[in-house]
N, C-alpha and C positions, 0 to 999 in steps of 0.2 A: 381393759385395754385403755392406754392414755388416748386422750382426744388429740386431733391434730393441732400444730402450732397455728394460732392466728396471726396473721401477717397483714398489716394495714398498707394499702396502696393509693396513690392518687390516680383516680380514673376507675374505670370499670373492668370486670373480669375480661381477659384478653389484650389489655394494654401492655405495653412493653415493660412497665413496672410489674405486671403479672409475670412475665417471663424472667424478670429478674429475682421476683421472689422465690420461684421454682428453682433457680440457679443458687440462690443464696442459702436455701433453708430446705431444699429437697421437694419432691413431689407430693408428699403427704402434709399439705399445709391447707388452712382455711383461709381464704381471701376476704379482708374487710375492704370493700371499695370506699374511698373518701371523696368528695367533691373537689377539695383543694389541698394544698400543701400544709397549711395551718392546721386543718382538721386531721391530716395524717399524723403530724407531731402530737397534737392533743390526744389522740387515740392511744397512741404508745405511752405518752407520759401519764396518763389517767389509768393504764392497765386494761383498756378495752380491747387492746391487741397486745400480743406479747412481744412483737417484732414489727419492724416497719421496713420497707424497700424504698429508698429515697435517691433519686437522680441528682448527682452532683455536678456532672460534667458531660458534655457533648462534645466529640472530637471536632465537629464542625462548627456548632454555634457557640462553644465555650462554656463557662461556668453557668450553673443555675443559681444565680446570686440570692434569691429569695430563700433557697434551702441553705446557704451559708449563714445567712442572718439567723435563721430558726434554729440551725445546729448550735450557734453560740449561746441562744437564749433558752432553748427548751431543756427540760430534765430528761434528757435522752444521751446515749452515747453509741459509738459505732462499735460493731462487733464482727463485721465480715464486710467484703468487698467483692464486686464482680462487675465484668464488662459485658453488655448486651450488644450483640450485632442488630442494628436497626435496618431491617429490610421492610420497606414500605410496599403494601400490596394494594392493588385496586380491586375492591371487592364488590360484587354485585348481587342481586337475587338470581337464583338459578334461571338460566334461559336467557338472560338479557345480554345483549352483544355490545362490543366496545362503541360501534358507530351508532348506538341507539342513546348514548349517554348526553345528557345536557346539563345537568348539575351533579357535582362531586362534592362532598363533605369530607371534613377531617379538622384536627386541631391545627390552629394557624401556623405552628412551628412545622408541622408535617407538610402542610401546603406549601410553604417557602422552600421545603427541601425538594420539591418536585416541579421547579420551574421549567425544566427541559420538556416535561410531559405536558404541560399546559401550553407552553409556546408552540408545540407541535400540534395542539388541538385547541385552537383559539376559540372554537365555538362553545367549548365546555367551561361552565361558570363555577368558580371556586365558592364554597359554601363553609364559613368558619363554624366549628363546633367546639364544644369544651373538652373533648376527649376522643382520641383516635379510635379506641374500641367502643365507646359510647354511640359513635356515629356508625359504626358497623351494626350494633345492637339495634338501634332504632330503624335503620334502614331495613333489615331483615324482619324485624317485628312488624313493619307495615306502618303507614301513616306519615313517613318522613317526606320532607318537601325536597327531596333529591334523589337521583337515580343510582348512585354508587358512593362507596366511601373508601377512604385511604386508611389502612391500618395494618395490623400484623396478620401473619398466617394463623397465628392462634386465635384471633378473633374470628376470622373467617371460619375456622373449624368449630369453634364453640357455639357460634350462632347459626351456622348452616348457610353461609355465603359462598358463592363462587369466586375465585381469584381469576380475574381476566388478564392481568399483568402482575409479575413479580419485579422487585427491584426497581420500583419507580422513582427511587431518590436519585438525585443528580450525581452523588458521589458514593461509590460503593464502599469506601472506607469510613463508614458511619456507624460509630459506636457510642454507647452511653455509659458512663462509669456510676455505678450504683453503690451505696454504703447499705448495709444491713445494720438497723439501729435498735437498741433495746431500752427498756425504761431505766431511769436513775443516771447518776453520774458515774464516769468511767472509773474502773478499779485502778489500782496502781499499776505502772507498767511491769510486765513480767517478761516472758520469753518472746513476745511478739517481735517482728522485724519492721513494721511499718505502723506509723501514728499519725494522727491528725491533731494539730494544735491551733489555737488561736490566742492572740495576745495584742496588747497595744504598746505603743513605743513613745518616749518623750520626743518633742521637738527639739532635737539638737543634732547637730552634725555627727554622723557616723554611727547613730543608734541601730539602724538596720544591718550596717557592716559589722557591728559587734555581734549581732545575733548570727549572722552568716559565719563569723569567725568561730563561734562556739561550736557550730556544726562541722565546719571543715577541720578544726584541730581534732575530732573525734572520727573523721572519715564518715561522717553521717551525710547521706545524699539528701539535698533539697529537691524533691520531685515535682512540686507545684507550690506557688504562692500567689495570693490574691489580697487585695486590700478592700475594705468596704467602709464607707462612711458610718459614723455612729450617730444614731438618731439622738437629737436633742443637744449634740456636741458638734457645732459647725466646724468644718476643716480639721476633725480629728478622725483617726480612722483605726480599724481593727484589722489585723492581718491574720490571714489562714493560710496554714502550710501543712503539706503532707512531707513526711521524712522516712527514710529508710536506711536500715544499717544491717548487715549480716551479723552483727555483734550486738546482741540485746543490751549487753552491758554499756555499751558506747551510746546506745539510744536513751537508756535510763539516766547516764551521766549528763548527756547534753540537755535532757528535760530537767534535771534538778538544777543545773547551773543557770538556765533560762528562767526557771522559777524564781531564783534568788536575785536575778539582775534586770528583769524587765517587767512591765507591769501587767497585771490581770492575766496570767498565763492559765488556760484551761486546756486540759486535756480532752479532746473530743472522742478519743477511742483509739484503740490499738487492735490490730487484726493481721491475718495473712494476706 
């Protein structure tokens, strides 16, 4: 029998990245927890993990800019995409009540997404932690200097915590878009209808307009665009775009023209 697919994530078992890995690659996966995003990319690039689940954008907080830079530099490419509904749960050891809580821990981003809860409970102190699921694990494992943690329902299930409140986030339309990545450079565009690209542009009038024109002429939809400063080159920028077309031939044509007309084009991956 074949062994489960090894998928690297940032964070511990039960993190939202764990949920993304299940959605991207199925239930039969082996999770490789990584302390940070550079460690995740390194694990995939070096082959210690066959795949990775990388958060790229949150519907409330915006782009995960660190991962844009890592995608451009690392020897990995995107092979799949999914969106995870981020429902934050207040998790406590079994038997503890909400009115008994004094300190609640989670990742700082998760804490910021629960302002209404902390505003309604001013006596509860926020405790920053490096990971949502890790804060739940450490709480249930004993010895944590806080009473409850904010994390996923999956983390509560995995570590044996009790969910006191579901939907703690301020906005229920809270989703994170993840890319599934694999080692190596992206293969040539085939029949995929969505692709992620990165490129640089010269400082001259109309350079970005020309890129948009290449897409528009082929009915290729620009779904997302971000610019990032280039380290060591002040005031120079790298553009990241996601593009889509129902016609794979049009997508390939646009990529070929861009490759011949703008600087340093890199295909970050193509996927459904």
